[in-house]
N, CA, C and O atoms as a GROMACS GRO file, in nm:
protein
  388
    1UNK      N    1   0.058  -0.132  -0.035
    1UNK     CA    2   0.013   0.014   0.017
    1UNK      C    3   0.063   0.127  -0.038
    1UNK      O    4   0.018   0.198  -0.128
    2UNK      N    5   0.227   0.142   0.070
    2UNK     CA    6   0.320   0.261   0.103
    2UNK      C    7   0.294   0.248  -0.055
    2UNK      O    8   0.208   0.316  -0.111
    3UNK      N    9   0.393   0.133  -0.136
    3UNK     CA   10   0.387   0.179  -0.269
    3UNK      C   11   0.329   0.232  -0.305
    3UNK      O   12   0.371   0.344  -0.334
    4UNK      N   13   0.175   0.200  -0.339
    4UNK     CA   14   0.160   0.288  -0.463
    4UNK      C   15   0.144   0.443  -0.416
    4UNK      O   16   0.188   0.530  -0.492
    5UNK      N   17   0.092   0.475  -0.314
    5UNK     CA   18   0.058   0.627  -0.244
    5UNK      C   19   0.203   0.696  -0.301
    5UNK      O   20   0.242   0.795  -0.363
    6UNK      N   21   0.232   0.624  -0.261
    6UNK     CA   22   0.458   0.686  -0.318
    6UNK      C   23   0.413   0.726  -0.448
    6UNK      O   24   0.413   0.840  -0.494
    7UNK      N   25   0.363   0.591  -0.520
    7UNK     CA   26   0.408   0.660  -0.648
    7UNK      C   27   0.303   0.754  -0.765
    7UNK      O   28   0.315   0.815  -0.871
    8UNK      N   29   0.198   0.721  -0.665
    8UNK     CA   30   0.072   0.862  -0.697
    8UNK      C   31   0.104   0.990  -0.647
    8UNK      O   32   0.093   1.083  -0.726
    9UNK      N   33   0.143   1.015  -0.528
    9UNK     CA   34   0.236   1.141  -0.485
    9UNK      C   35   0.356   1.200  -0.616
    9UNK      O   36   0.385   1.312  -0.659
   10UNK      N   37   0.407   1.051  -0.649
   10UNK     CA   38   0.490   1.122  -0.794
   10UNK      C   39   0.485   1.106  -0.910
   10UNK      O   40   0.578   1.132  -0.986
   11UNK      N   41   0.366   1.058  -0.945
   11UNK     CA   42   0.292   1.117  -1.049
   11UNK      C   43   0.204   1.274  -1.072
   11UNK      O   44   0.179   1.348  -1.168
   12UNK      N   45   0.171   1.270  -0.896
   12UNK     CA   46   0.109   1.390  -0.956
   12UNK      C   47   0.224   1.493  -0.909
   12UNK      O   48   0.168   1.602  -0.923
   13UNK      N   49   0.318   1.510  -0.873
   13UNK     CA   50   0.465   1.593  -0.913
   13UNK      C   51   0.508   1.595  -0.994
   13UNK      O   52   0.590   1.685  -1.007
   14UNK      N   53   0.491   1.512  -1.094
   14UNK     CA   54   0.553   1.520  -1.220
   14UNK      C   55   0.431   1.578  -1.302
   14UNK      O   56   0.435   1.685  -1.364
   15UNK      N   57   0.332   1.502  -1.296
   15UNK     CA   58   0.166   1.574  -1.369
   15UNK      C   59   0.241   1.753  -1.352
   15UNK      O   60   0.279   1.834  -1.436
   16UNK      N   61   0.236   1.755  -1.216
   16UNK     CA   62   0.221   1.954  -1.220
   16UNK      C   63   0.325   1.982  -1.259
   16UNK      O   64   0.315   2.079  -1.335
   17UNK      N   65   0.504   1.919  -1.240
   17UNK     CA   66   0.578   1.949  -1.326
   17UNK      C   67   0.557   2.014  -1.472
   17UNK      O   68   0.589   2.127  -1.509
   18UNK      N   69   0.471   1.871  -1.573
   18UNK     CA   70   0.443   1.864  -1.728
   18UNK      C   71   0.339   1.977  -1.727
   18UNK      O   72   0.336   2.039  -1.834
   19UNK      N   73   0.257   2.019  -1.637
   19UNK     CA   74   0.183   2.162  -1.678
   19UNK      C   75   0.250   2.230  -1.675
   19UNK      O   76   0.225   2.306  -1.769
   20UNK      N   77   0.392   2.285  -1.586
   20UNK     CA   78   0.462   2.420  -1.537
   20UNK      C   79   0.558   2.397  -1.649
   20UNK      O   80   0.637   2.492  -1.652
   21UNK      N   81   0.593   2.282  -1.770
   21UNK     CA   82   0.644   2.342  -1.872
   21UNK      C   83   0.588   2.377  -1.997
   21UNK      O   84   0.635   2.460  -2.075
   22UNK      N   85   0.451   2.286  -2.017
   22UNK     CA   86   0.358   2.352  -2.082
   22UNK      C   87   0.326   2.498  -2.107
   22UNK      O   88   0.329   2.554  -2.217
   23UNK      N   89   0.290   2.562  -1.973
   23UNK     CA   90   0.254   2.661  -1.948
   23UNK      C   91   0.382   2.776  -1.983
   23UNK      O   92   0.365   2.882  -2.043
   24UNK      N   93   0.470   2.741  -1.946
   24UNK     CA   94   0.633   2.826  -1.991
   24UNK      C   95   0.635   2.786  -2.141
   24UNK      O   96   0.632   2.888  -2.211
   25UNK      N   97   0.638   2.692  -2.200
   25UNK     CA   98   0.634   2.691  -2.324
   25UNK      C   99   0.532   2.766  -2.405
   25UNK      O  100   0.562   2.800  -2.520
   26UNK      N  101   0.432   2.792  -2.362
   26UNK     CA  102   0.302   2.856  -2.423
   26UNK      C  103   0.392   3.009  -2.396
   26UNK      O  104   0.467   3.048  -2.485
   27UNK      N  105   0.384   3.054  -2.324
   27UNK     CA  106   0.453   3.186  -2.280
   27UNK      C  107   0.566   3.205  -2.396
   27UNK      O  108   0.539   3.280  -2.490
   28UNK      N  109   0.680   3.147  -2.393
   28UNK     CA  110   0.757   3.126  -2.518
   28UNK      C  111   0.766   3.107  -2.593
   28UNK      O  112   0.878   3.101  -2.645
   29UNK      N  113   0.627   3.074  -2.675
   29UNK     CA  114   0.545   3.093  -2.775
   29UNK      C  115   0.528   3.243  -2.836
   29UNK      O  116   0.564   3.292  -2.943
   30UNK      N  117   0.467   3.288  -2.740
   30UNK     CA  118   0.350   3.420  -2.729
   30UNK      C  119   0.490   3.503  -2.745
   30UNK      O  120   0.474   3.606  -2.811
   31UNK      N  121   0.619   3.482  -2.701
   31UNK     CA  122   0.703   3.581  -2.684
   31UNK      C  123   0.770   3.548  -2.782
   31UNK      O  124   0.817   3.655  -2.820
   32UNK      N  125   0.808   3.465  -2.855
   32UNK     CA  126   0.895   3.519  -2.946
   32UNK      C  127   0.752   3.552  -3.106
   32UNK      O  128   0.786   3.622  -3.202
   33UNK      N  129   0.625   3.495  -3.099
   33UNK     CA  130   0.565   3.580  -3.202
   33UNK      C  131   0.546   3.706  -3.149
   33UNK      O  132   0.548   3.791  -3.238
   34UNK      N  133   0.520   3.772  -2.982
   34UNK     CA  134   0.577   3.933  -3.036
   34UNK      C  135   0.719   3.927  -3.086
   34UNK      O  136   0.739   4.003  -3.180
   35UNK      N  137   0.816   3.862  -3.050
   35UNK     CA  138   0.977   3.960  -3.114
   35UNK      C  139   0.964   3.928  -3.251
   35UNK      O  140   1.026   4.006  -3.323
   36UNK      N  141   0.887   3.813  -3.326
   36UNK     CA  142   0.898   3.825  -3.447
   36UNK      C  143   0.752   3.916  -3.552
   36UNK      O  144   0.714   3.904  -3.669
   37UNK      N  145   0.714   3.990  -3.450
   37UNK     CA  146   0.582   4.146  -3.491
   37UNK      C  147   0.694   4.212  -3.481
   37UNK      O  148   0.739   4.266  -3.583
   38UNK      N  149   0.748   4.218  -3.386
   38UNK     CA  150   0.892   4.350  -3.384
   38UNK      C  151   0.933   4.350  -3.480
   38UNK      O  152   0.877   4.416  -3.567
   39UNK      N  153   1.032   4.288  -3.506
   39UNK     CA  154   1.121   4.256  -3.613
   39UNK      C  155   1.047   4.282  -3.780
   39UNK      O  156   1.095   4.352  -3.869
   40UNK      N  157   0.920   4.201  -3.784
   40UNK     CA  158   0.873   4.256  -3.902
   40UNK      C  159   0.854   4.392  -3.909
   40UNK      O  160   0.869   4.445  -4.020
   41UNK      N  161   0.824   4.459  -3.816
   41UNK     CA  162   0.778   4.595  -3.831
   41UNK      C  163   0.892   4.725  -3.807
   41UNK      O  164   0.864   4.844  -3.821
   42UNK      N  165   1.050   4.658  -3.760
   42UNK     CA  166   1.162   4.722  -3.775
   42UNK      C  167   1.192   4.690  -3.921
   42UNK      O  168   1.224   4.787  -3.990
   43UNK      N  169   1.187   4.549  -3.988
   43UNK     CA  170   1.191   4.559  -4.116
   43UNK      C  171   1.099   4.675  -4.198
   43UNK      O  172   1.182   4.729  -4.271
   44UNK      N  173   0.986   4.731  -4.217
   44UNK     CA  174   0.902   4.785  -4.239
   44UNK      C  175   0.968   4.938  -4.265
   44UNK      O  176   1.012   4.985  -4.370
   45UNK      N  177   0.960   5.003  -4.117
   45UNK     CA  178   1.003   5.095  -4.078
   45UNK      C  179   1.183   5.101  -4.167
   45UNK      O  180   1.199   5.176  -4.264
   46UNK      N  181   1.260   5.042  -4.132
   46UNK     CA  182   1.367   5.063  -4.232
   46UNK      C  183   1.360   5.041  -4.365
   46UNK      O  184   1.462   5.068  -4.428
   47UNK      N  185   1.231   4.984  -4.447
   47UNK     CA  186   1.224   4.959  -4.596
   47UNK      C  187   1.177   5.126  -4.635
   47UNK      O  188   1.205   5.174  -4.744
   48UNK      N  189   1.093   5.211  -4.518
   48UNK     CA  190   1.015   5.278  -4.580
   48UNK      C  191   1.188   5.388  -4.545
   48UNK      O  192   1.248   5.428  -4.645
   49UNK      N  193   1.211   5.402  -4.488
   49UNK     CA  194   1.316   5.484  -4.402
   49UNK      C  195   1.382   5.472  -4.583
   49UNK      O  196   1.390   5.567  -4.660
   50UNK      N  197   1.408   5.382  -4.601
   50UNK     CA  198   1.508   5.381  -4.744
   50UNK      C  199   1.448   5.399  -4.836
   50UNK      O  200   1.512   5.440  -4.932
   51UNK      N  201   1.318   5.381  -4.852
   51UNK     CA  202   1.225   5.437  -4.967
   51UNK      C  203   1.176   5.585  -5.019
   51UNK      O  204   1.162   5.615  -5.138
   52UNK      N  205   1.156   5.658  -4.922
   52UNK     CA  206   1.141   5.808  -4.842
   52UNK      C  207   1.260   5.838  -4.793
   52UNK      O  208   1.273   5.834  -4.670
   53UNK      N  209   1.392   5.882  -4.890
   53UNK     CA  210   1.436   5.959  -4.788
   53UNK      C  211   1.434   6.075  -4.808
   53UNK      O  212   1.525   6.126  -4.743
   54UNK      N  213   1.384   6.142  -4.858
   54UNK     CA  214   1.382   6.341  -4.866
   54UNK      C  215   1.259   6.326  -4.723
   54UNK      O  216   1.252   6.432  -4.661
   55UNK      N  217   1.195   6.249  -4.684
   55UNK     CA  218   1.088   6.322  -4.552
   55UNK      C  219   1.160   6.316  -4.422
   55UNK      O  220   1.119   6.382  -4.326
   56UNK      N  221   1.276   6.232  -4.411
   56UNK     CA  222   1.361   6.255  -4.299
   56UNK      C  223   1.457   6.424  -4.265
   56UNK      O  224   1.458   6.476  -4.153
   57UNK      N  225   1.539   6.494  -4.408
   57UNK     CA  226   1.549   6.580  -4.428
   57UNK      C  227   1.446   6.728  -4.397
   57UNK      O  228   1.476   6.843  -4.367
   58UNK      N  229   1.317   6.660  -4.422
   58UNK     CA  230   1.241   6.793  -4.412
   58UNK      C  231   1.187   6.787  -4.273
   58UNK      O  232   1.142   6.893  -4.229
   59UNK      N  233   1.184   6.681  -4.195
   59UNK     CA  234   1.198   6.665  -4.059
   59UNK      C  235   1.252   6.708  -3.994
   59UNK      O  236   1.203   6.784  -3.910
   60UNK      N  237   1.387   6.680  -4.002
   60UNK     CA  238   1.476   6.741  -3.920
   60UNK      C  239   1.490   6.854  -3.917
   60UNK      O  240   1.546   6.901  -3.818
   61UNK      N  241   1.432   6.967  -4.055
   61UNK     CA  242   1.459   7.078  -4.050
   61UNK      C  243   1.307   7.141  -4.036
   61UNK      O  244   1.284   7.248  -4.091
   62UNK      N  245   1.204   7.073  -3.963
   62UNK     CA  246   1.143   7.167  -3.882
   62UNK      C  247   1.164   7.162  -3.777
   62UNK      O  248   1.124   7.255  -3.707
   63UNK      N  249   1.255   7.029  -3.704
   63UNK     CA  250   1.257   7.076  -3.621
   63UNK      C  251   1.394   7.153  -3.568
   63UNK      O  252   1.421   7.135  -3.449
   64UNK      N  253   1.434   7.192  -3.604
   64UNK     CA  254   1.551   7.324  -3.574
   64UNK      C  255   1.523   7.381  -3.628
   64UNK      O  256   1.632   7.423  -3.667
   65UNK      N  257   1.412   7.466  -3.711
   65UNK     CA  258   1.269   7.560  -3.738
   65UNK      C  259   1.249   7.574  -3.584
   65UNK      O  260   1.295   7.670  -3.523
   66UNK      N  261   1.190   7.492  -3.536
   66UNK     CA  262   1.099   7.496  -3.363
   66UNK      C  263   1.171   7.511  -3.268
   66UNK      O  264   1.125   7.552  -3.162
   67UNK      N  265   1.332   7.476  -3.287
   67UNK     CA  266   1.417   7.512  -3.177
   67UNK      C  267   1.503   7.627  -3.197
   67UNK      O  268   1.591   7.639  -3.112
   68UNK      N  269   1.500   7.703  -3.277
   68UNK     CA  270   1.546   7.821  -3.338
   68UNK      C  271   1.418   7.924  -3.266
   68UNK      O  272   1.453   7.980  -3.162
   69UNK      N  273   1.314   7.944  -3.300
   69UNK     CA  274   1.204   8.019  -3.296
   69UNK      C  275   1.085   7.962  -3.181
   69UNK      O  276   0.978   7.909  -3.211
   70UNK      N  277   1.136   7.990  -3.038
   70UNK     CA  278   1.006   7.942  -2.926
   70UNK      C  279   0.906   8.047  -2.947
   70UNK      O  280   0.845   8.096  -2.851
   71UNK      N  281   0.896   8.067  -3.008
   71UNK     CA  282   0.763   8.143  -3.052
   71UNK      C  283   0.668   8.036  -3.132
   71UNK      O  284   0.698   7.962  -3.225
   72UNK      N  285   0.518   8.057  -3.054
   72UNK     CA  286   0.420   7.950  -3.137
   72UNK      C  287   0.450   8.033  -3.298
   72UNK      O  288   0.508   8.142  -3.308
   73UNK      N  289   0.411   7.977  -3.383
   73UNK     CA  290   0.368   7.994  -3.551
   73UNK      C  291   0.310   8.087  -3.540
   73UNK      O  292   0.363   8.108  -3.431
   74UNK      N  293   0.209   8.218  -3.558
   74UNK     CA  294   0.108   8.277  -3.550
   74UNK      C  295   0.051   8.258  -3.702
   74UNK      O  296   0.140   8.240  -3.785
   75UNK      N  297  -0.074   8.260  -3.747
   75UNK     CA  298  -0.083   8.290  -3.898
   75UNK      C  299  -0.058   8.417  -3.943
   75UNK      O  300  -0.059   8.508  -3.860
   76UNK      N  301  -0.032   8.446  -4.079
   76UNK     CA  302  -0.008   8.598  -4.122
   76UNK      C  303  -0.177   8.669  -4.105
   76UNK      O  304  -0.281   8.609  -4.132
   77UNK      N  305  -0.169   8.763  -4.070
   77UNK     CA  306  -0.326   8.848  -4.078
   77UNK      C  307  -0.291   8.962  -4.182
   77UNK      O  308  -0.188   8.982  -4.245
   78UNK      N  309  -0.414   9.032  -4.178
   78UNK     CA  310  -0.353   9.122  -4.288
   78UNK      C  311  -0.263   9.169  -4.263
   78UNK      O  312  -0.214   9.141  -4.154
   79UNK      N  313  -0.193   9.268  -4.353
   79UNK     CA  314  -0.044   9.377  -4.297
   79UNK      C  315   0.046   9.255  -4.272
   79UNK      O  316   0.166   9.284  -4.281
   80UNK      N  317   0.028   9.162  -4.251
   80UNK     CA  318   0.154   9.112  -4.182
   80UNK      C  319   0.145   9.014  -4.077
   80UNK      O  320   0.035   8.968  -4.048
   81UNK      N  321   0.273   8.968  -4.001
   81UNK     CA  322   0.263   8.857  -3.914
   81UNK      C  323   0.261   8.971  -3.779
   81UNK      O  324   0.323   9.077  -3.772
   82UNK      N  325   0.169   8.911  -3.678
   82UNK     CA  326   0.133   8.991  -3.564
   82UNK      C  327   0.287   9.041  -3.487
   82UNK      O  328   0.314   9.157  -3.458
   83UNK      N  329   0.372   8.926  -3.466
   83UNK     CA  330   0.458   8.917  -3.399
   83UNK      C  331   0.539   9.062  -3.398
   83UNK      O  332   0.563   9.132  -3.299
   84UNK      N  333   0.586   9.092  -3.575
   84UNK     CA  334   0.628   9.146  -3.649
   84UNK      C  335   0.594   9.297  -3.620
   84UNK      O  336   0.672   9.381  -3.666
   85UNK      N  337   0.475   9.345  -3.539
   85UNK     CA  338   0.381   9.430  -3.542
   85UNK      C  339   0.406   9.469  -3.377
   85UNK      O  340   0.403   9.584  -3.331
   86UNK      N  341   0.430   9.353  -3.306
   86UNK     CA  342   0.383   9.398  -3.156
   86UNK      C  343   0.319   9.410  -3.082
   86UNK      O  344   0.325   9.457  -2.969
   87UNK      N  345   0.209   9.345  -3.172
   87UNK     CA  346   0.079   9.414  -3.090
   87UNK      C  347  -0.048   9.343  -3.087
   87UNK      O  348  -0.019   9.233  -3.135
   88UNK      N  349  -0.162   9.342  -3.059
   88UNK     CA  350  -0.269   9.256  -3.148
   88UNK      C  351  -0.391   9.343  -3.215
   88UNK      O  352  -0.400   9.465  -3.231
   89UNK      N  353  -0.472   9.250  -3.245
   89UNK     CA  354  -0.552   9.319  -3.356
   89UNK      C  355  -0.720   9.328  -3.335
   89UNK      O  356  -0.777   9.235  -3.391
   90UNK      N  357  -0.781   9.392  -3.289
   90UNK     CA  358  -0.887   9.346  -3.259
   90UNK      C  359  -1.028   9.350  -3.419
   90UNK      O  360  -1.071   9.426  -3.506
   91UNK      N  361  -1.047   9.174  -3.355
   91UNK     CA  362  -1.155   9.111  -3.437
   91UNK      C  363  -1.283   9.139  -3.398
   91UNK      O  364  -1.324   9.122  -3.283
   92UNK      N  365  -1.362   9.192  -3.510
   92UNK     CA  366  -1.545   9.204  -3.394
   92UNK      C  367  -1.604   9.027  -3.415
   92UNK      O  368  -1.564   8.942  -3.494
   93UNK      N  369  -1.681   9.021  -3.339
   93UNK     CA  370  -1.767   8.922  -3.320
   93UNK      C  371  -1.827   8.885  -3.403
   93UNK      O  372  -1.914   8.943  -3.469
   94UNK      N  373  -1.782   8.769  -3.409
   94UNK     CA  374  -1.954   8.736  -3.615
   94UNK      C  375  -2.043   8.606  -3.544
   94UNK      O  376  -1.989   8.513  -3.485
   95UNK      N  377  -2.200   8.620  -3.566
   95UNK     CA  378  -2.250   8.558  -3.486
   95UNK      C  379  -2.393   8.638  -3.462
   95UNK      O  380  -2.431   8.741  -3.518
   96UNK      N  381  -2.457   8.562  -3.363
   96UNK     CA  382  -2.618   8.611  -3.372
   96UNK      C  383  -2.647   8.729  -3.268
   96UNK      O  384  -2.750   8.791  -3.240
   97UNK      N  385  -2.517   8.735  -3.222
   97UNK     CA  386  -2.534   8.744  -3.051
   97UNK      C  387  -2.515   8.893  -3.048
   97UNK      O  388  -2.519   8.954  -2.942
   0.00000   0.00000   0.00000
């Protein structure tokens, strides 16, 4: 009888170990799939960056202009840029009020 109980305990431990291993394998498969997706996205980004080389210089130029000009860009008003005149222009409200 002791021999049967001992073998049953071992099989339960083994079943638990197998279940743990199966769980780890499933997690590893998910991680591999995630990493493959990342690699595929990186390859696509690389392809686009090689295909559209003219986009990068324009983005860098825009970033440099923003760094040089701390004021936000305002739309040009009648008579020029408001920053040049240093003042505000009164614009009457439009609507039914």
